[in-house]
Every structure is written in structure tokens, then in C-alpha cells.
C-alpha positions as CSV (number, residue, x, y, z in Angstrom):
1,Q,10.7,-16.3,-19.0
2,V,11.8,-12.9,-16.8
3,P,13.7,-10.0,-18.4
4,S,17.2,-9.3,-17.6
5,P,17.4,-6.3,-15.4
6,L,17.0,-2.8,-17.1
7,S,19.9,-1.3,-18.0
8,R,20.8,2.9,-17.5
9,T,19.7,3.9,-21.0
10,P,15.1,3.1,-21.3
11,P,14.2,1.5,-24.3
12,P,13.7,3.9,-27.2
13,H,10.3,3.5,-27.2
14,C,10.0,4.1,-23.1
15,S,7.9,7.3,-22.6
16,H,9.5,6.9,-19.1
17,S,12.7,9.1,-18.0
18,Q,16.0,8.4,-17.1
19,I,15.5,8.3,-13.2
20,T,12.6,5.4,-13.5
21,H,15.0,3.4,-15.1
22,K,17.8,4.3,-12.4
23,A,15.4,3.6,-9.9
24,L,14.7,-0.2,-11.3
25,Q,18.4,-1.0,-13.0
26,S,18.5,-3.5,-10.3
27,F,15.1,-5.3,-9.9
28,T,15.3,-8.9,-11.1
29,A,11.5,-9.2,-11.4
30,V,10.8,-6.4,-13.8
31,R,7.7,-7.9,-15.5
32,C,5.6,-4.7,-15.2
33,E,4.6,-1.6,-16.7
34,F,7.8,-0.4,-15.0
35,C,10.1,-1.2,-18.1
36,C,7.6,-1.2,-20.7
37,V,8.3,-5.2,-21.3
38,A,5.5,-7.3,-20.7
39,H,2.9,-4.7,-18.9
40,S,1.7,-7.9,-17.6
41,Q,0.9,-6.3,-14.5
42,R,2.8,-8.4,-12.2
43,C,4.5,-5.8,-10.1
44,E,5.4,-6.5,-6.2
45,T,5.3,-4.1,-3.3
46,Q,9.1,-3.3,-3.6
47,L,9.6,-2.2,-7.5
48,L,7.1,0.5,-5.4
49,S,9.1,1.2,-2.6
50,R,13.1,1.0,-3.9
51,A,11.4,3.6,-7.4
52,M,10.0,6.1,-5.0
53,S,13.4,5.9,-2.9
54,V,15.4,7.5,-5.7
55,E,16.3,11.3,-5.1
56,A,17.2,14.1,-7.7
57,P,20.8,13.5,-9.4
58,S,23.5,15.2,-7.1
59,D,26.0,15.9,-9.7
60,E,26.8,19.9,-11.1
61,S,26.4,19.4,-14.5
62,V,22.2,18.8,-13.4
63,A,22.3,20.1,-10.0
64,A,22.9,23.3,-11.2
65,Q,19.1,23.4,-14.1
66,Y,17.2,23.2,-10.1
67,D,15.5,26.3,-9.0
68,H,13.4,27.0,-5.9
69,A,10.1,29.8,-6.1
70,V,7.5,30.8,-3.5
71,H,4.4,31.7,-5.5
72,D,2.0,34.5,-4.6
73,D,0.0,31.8,-3.6
74,G,1.9,30.4,-0.8
75,S,2.7,27.7,-3.2
76,S,6.5,26.5,-3.7
77,Y,8.8,24.4,-6.3
78,Q,11.7,23.8,-6.1
79,G,13.4,20.9,-8.8
80,H,14.3,20.7,-12.2
81,L,13.0,23.8,-14.6
82,K,13.0,23.1,-18.5
83,A,11.9,26.5,-21.3
84,G,10.6,27.8,-17.6
85,K,7.9,24.1,-17.1
86,K,8.4,21.6,-14.0
87,D,10.9,19.2,-16.1
88,G,12.5,16.4,-14.6
89,F,12.9,15.6,-10.7
90,G,11.6,18.6,-7.9
91,T,8.6,18.9,-4.9
92,Y,5.9,20.9,-5.1
93,I,3.7,22.1,-2.2
94,W,0.4,23.7,-2.5
95,A,-0.7,26.3,0.1
96,D,-3.3,23.7,1.3
97,G,0.4,21.8,2.7
98,S,-0.4,19.4,-0.5
99,M,2.6,18.2,-1.3
100,Y,4.1,16.0,-4.3
101,K,7.5,14.6,-5.3
102,G,8.6,12.6,-8.4
103,E,8.6,13.5,-11.9
104,W,7.5,16.2,-13.8
105,K,7.0,16.7,-17.7
106,A,6.1,20.2,-19.3
107,D,4.6,20.7,-16.2
108,K,2.6,17.9,-15.4
109,M,3.3,15.0,-12.8
110,H,4.3,12.0,-15.1
111,G,6.6,9.2,-14.3
112,V,7.1,8.0,-10.4
113,G,6.0,10.3,-7.8
114,S,4.2,10.2,-4.5
115,F,1.5,12.5,-3.4
116,H,0.4,13.3,0.3
117,Y,-2.8,14.4,0.3
118,E,-4.4,17.6,2.6
119,D,-6.7,15.1,4.2
120,G,-4.1,12.7,4.8
121,S,-4.7,10.3,2.0
122,F,-1.6,9.2,0.3
123,Y,-0.7,7.5,-3.3
124,E,3.0,6.7,-4.6
125,G,3.4,4.8,-8.1
126,L,3.1,6.4,-11.8
127,W,1.3,9.1,-12.9
128,E,0.8,10.7,-16.7
129,N,0.0,13.9,-17.7
130,D,-1.0,14.7,-13.8
131,H,-2.9,11.7,-13.6
132,K,-2.2,8.9,-11.7
133,H,-1.9,5.7,-14.3
134,G,-0.4,2.4,-13.8
135,L,0.5,0.4,-11.2
136,G,0.2,2.9,-8.1
137,K,-0.7,2.2,-4.6
138,M,-3.2,4.8,-2.4
139,V,-4.0,4.8,1.6
140,F,-7.0,6.9,1.8
141,Q,-7.9,8.9,4.7
142,S,-10.5,6.2,6.0
143,G,-7.5,3.9,6.2
144,D,-8.1,1.5,3.1
145,V,-5.7,0.8,1.3
146,Y,-5.3,0.2,-2.8
147,Q,-2.9,-1.3,-4.9
148,G,-2.8,-2.3,-8.2
149,A,-3.7,-0.5,-11.8
150,W,-4.7,2.6,-12.6
151,Q,-5.8,4.9,-15.6
152,H,-6.6,8.1,-16.0
153,G,-6.6,8.4,-12.1
154,L,-9.1,6.2,-11.0
155,M,-8.7,2.3,-10.5
156,H,-8.7,0.4,-13.2
157,G,-7.4,-3.1,-14.2
158,K,-6.2,-5.9,-11.6
159,G,-5.8,-4.9,-8.1
160,T,-7.0,-5.0,-4.2
161,M,-8.5,-3.1,-1.3
162,L,-7.8,-3.8,1.8
163,H,-10.2,-2.3,4.1
164,I,-9.7,-1.2,7.7
165,D,-12.5,-3.1,9.3
166,G,-10.5,-6.6,7.8
167,G,-12.1,-6.8,4.4
168,K,-10.2,-7.8,1.6
169,Y,-11.3,-7.8,-2.0
170,E,-8.8,-8.5,-5.0
171,G,-9.6,-8.5,-8.9
172,L,-10.6,-5.9,-11.2
173,W,-12.0,-2.9,-11.3
174,E,-13.2,-0.5,-13.9
175,N,-13.3,3.4,-13.5
176,G,-13.1,3.5,-10.1
177,R,-15.3,0.8,-8.8
178,K,-15.1,-3.7,-8.3
179,H,-15.9,-4.9,-12.2
180,G,-15.5,-8.2,-13.1
181,L,-14.5,-11.2,-11.9
182,G,-12.7,-10.7,-8.0
183,T,-12.7,-12.6,-4.4
184,F,-13.6,-10.6,-1.4
185,T,-12.7,-12.1,2.5
186,F,-14.2,-11.1,5.2
187,A,-13.1,-9.9,8.3
188,S,-15.4,-13.3,9.5
189,G,-12.8,-15.1,7.3
190,R,-16.1,-15.7,4.9
191,V,-15.1,-15.9,1.3
192,W,-17.8,-14.7,-1.4
193,H,-15.9,-15.1,-4.8
194,G,-18.2,-14.0,-8.6
195,I,-18.6,-11.5,-10.6
196,F,-19.0,-7.8,-9.7
197,H,-20.7,-5.1,-12.2
198,K,-20.3,-1.2,-11.0
199,G,-19.5,-1.9,-7.9
200,R,-22.2,-4.5,-6.8
201,Q,-22.0,-8.0,-6.6
202,K,-24.5,-10.3,-9.8
203,E,-25.7,-13.0,-7.2
204,E,-26.6,-15.5,-10.1
205,H,-22.8,-15.9,-10.5
206,S,-21.1,-16.4,-6.9
207,T,-20.3,-19.0,-4.7
208,F,-19.5,-18.7,-0.6
209,S,-16.6,-20.6,1.3
210,P,-16.8,-22.0,3.7
211,D,-21.0,-22.8,4.0
212,L,-21.2,-21.3,7.3
213,A,-24.1,-19.9,8.3
214,H,-24.7,-16.2,7.8
215,D,-22.9,-13.1,9.6
216,P,-25.0,-9.8,9.6
217,E,-21.9,-8.3,9.5
218,D,-20.7,-9.9,5.6
219,I,-23.0,-7.1,4.8
220,E,-20.3,-4.4,4.6
221,P,-18.1,-3.1,3.0
222,A,-19.0,-5.2,0.0
223,F,-23.0,-5.5,-0.3
224,S,-23.5,-1.6,0.2
225,T,-21.1,0.3,-1.3
226,N,-20.8,0.7,-5.3
227,V,-17.6,1.1,-5.0
């Protein structure tokens, strides 16, 4: 049974902040890591996009805690501080143009946040101690898109990778590589289903469908990468 929408107050055991729970308050399908109920990873794209739309609180009592600082190295921070450390909601811009906007805890990216990298790649989702951790979406510089579970900065758990050439992988990941049961759909429409081990498929545990003539292009990208 899907739990009822969250109240504004996080459960006592929850590590996420008031801001995170306020963002998720109106959801009717909250069976995922965000709500600290089932940790079942049943989360739709709208959970991320709507959570990411949350801005810093605007009331005067909270705004008074805000600070804006430009550092000698060219980086800058605007947001909450607690005991001299970034804590709460804030935006940090590095000298190279990379930017993080979201929640902080004791000077660490922690909670819901988005990160724009210098190379044009982009991540939005959950963070823990400066690492992508939980549910999140990453758009890589190549144009490939991953959406699913992360652990300590790596794709880990159940996730989907959409490749720029039209291929798609859906299945399990471990330490940044396809690992476990998964399905790869080639741009040609052919489907490979089976077991992956550290990024490579195990042919003895696989099936192809439909049973078509081999397409030379089907070796890319699933059969030539360790990812």
C-alpha cells in the first residue's frame, strides 16, 4: 500500500531536512528513498523535478541567516551558514564555472541538489557527504543519460542508461558498471537480455529477441564497454 503524503515534519529517524520534506509534501506516490518509508526505489521523474524546484525559504527569520561570500580563488557561496559552515540551502559556484545548488550539511553537499559541471554534464537528485547517493539523474557530456540509484558517487542499484545513439540499458549496476540482470535494447530494435558481470555480458546466460540476423552495429555500445 502506498503511504499517504508526507507532513511538513520529517520522521524522527529521517536524515533529510525540512526543505526536502516540504518539496515532497504534495506527492501521492512517495514510495522511495526521499520519504524514508520503503526505500524501494519506486520513484518517477516528477519526484526529482518537483523536488528540485524548491527554493530557499523566503520568510525574514530564515533569510536573515543567509550570507554571500566571494573567495580569493574566485569561487562564491550564497546561502545558509551554521557555525561558519555551509548548512541549509545554498548555491556554490567554483572558479571554473561549476555550480551546485541545493542542500548542505556541515559544509558538505547533503540532501536534494543539482550540480552543473564545467564540461556541460549535469546531475540532479540526492547527495550524501559530497557524493551522489540515492536517486538521481545524470546527463553526461556525451549526451548519454542515466537515471536511477547511486551509492557513494557511483551508479549502484537499479537504473536506466539512455545512450545518445538510441541504445538503452535497463537493469542492475554495481560500483558504476552494469552488474547483474539487465536488458539492453539496441537502436536497431534488437533486445539482449541476460546477466552482466562488471560491465560485460555473460553470453551463457542471455537471450536475443527478436531472432534476427546479426547486425554489426549491435556490438555498440553494450558489447564493447566496461560501463
